[in-house]
C-alpha positions in Angstrom: 186.4 239.7 171.8 188.3 242.7 170.5 187.3 246.3 171.2 185.6 248.5 168.7 185.5 252.2 168.0 181.9 252.3 169.1 183.1 251.1 172.6 185.7 253.8 172.6 183.1 256.4 171.9 180.8 255.0 174.5 183.5 255.1 177.1 184.1 258.8 176.6 180.3 259.5 176.5 179.7 257.6 179.8 182.7 259.4 181.4 181.1 262.7 180.6 177.7 261.6 181.9 179.2 260.3 185.1 181.5 263.2 185.5 184.4 260.7 185.7 187.8 262.4 186.2 189.6 260.2 183.7 189.4 257.9 180.7 192.1 255.3 180.6 193.2 253.8 177.3 195.4 250.7 177.3 197.6 250.6 174.2 199.9 247.9 172.9 202.7 249.2 170.6 205.2 246.9 169.1 204.7 244.4 172.0 205.0 247.1 174.7 202.0 247.8 176.8 201.1 251.2 178.2 198.1 252.9 179.8 197.3 256.5 178.9 195.4 258.5 181.5 193.2 261.2 179.9 191.9 264.0 182.2 188.4 265.3 181.8 189.6 268.6 180.3 191.1 266.7 177.3 188.2 264.3 176.5 187.1 266.1 173.4 190.5 266.5 171.8 191.7 262.9 172.6 188.4 261.3 171.5 188.7 263.1 168.2 192.4 262.0 167.9 191.5 258.3 168.5 188.6 258.4 166.1 190.7 259.7 163.2 193.9 257.7 164.1 192.4 254.2 164.7 190.3 251.8 162.6 186.9 250.5 163.6 188.8 247.6 165.3 191.0 250.1 167.2 194.2 249.3 165.2 196.3 252.4 164.4 195.8 253.5 160.8 199.5 253.8 160.1 200.9 250.8 162.1 199.0 247.5 162.5 201.3 246.7 165.4 199.7 249.5 167.5 196.3 248.9 168.9 194.0 249.8 171.8 193.6 246.8 174.1 191.7 248.2 177.0 189.3 251.0 178.1 188.1 252.2 181.5 186.8 255.4 183.1 186.7 256.7 186.6 189.4 257.5 189.1 192.9 256.0 189.5 191.5 252.8 191.0 190.3 251.9 187.5 193.8 251.4 186.3 193.7 247.8 187.6 190.9 247.0 185.2 192.9 247.4 182.0 196.3 246.5 183.5 
C-alpha cells in the first residue's frame, strides 16, 4: 500500500499533538534513498512545502522518480522504522 498526502498531514498533526521532536520523511529520488529529519520548529513550513510539491500519492509534481516512501515521528529511535 502506498502512502497518501492524508497520511503525511496526519503524521504532522500527531507529531504536534504528541509534542514529538521530529517528523521523519523517507524519500526515494532517482533510486537513491534518504531520510529527512524535520525538527519541530520547522513543521509548519515543511508540511506546506510537501503539500504543494507532492501529489495525493506523494509523488513529486515535477519528477515522477521522486516520491515519499516512509513517514515517522518521534525521537531519533524512530529512524529505524522508515529505514
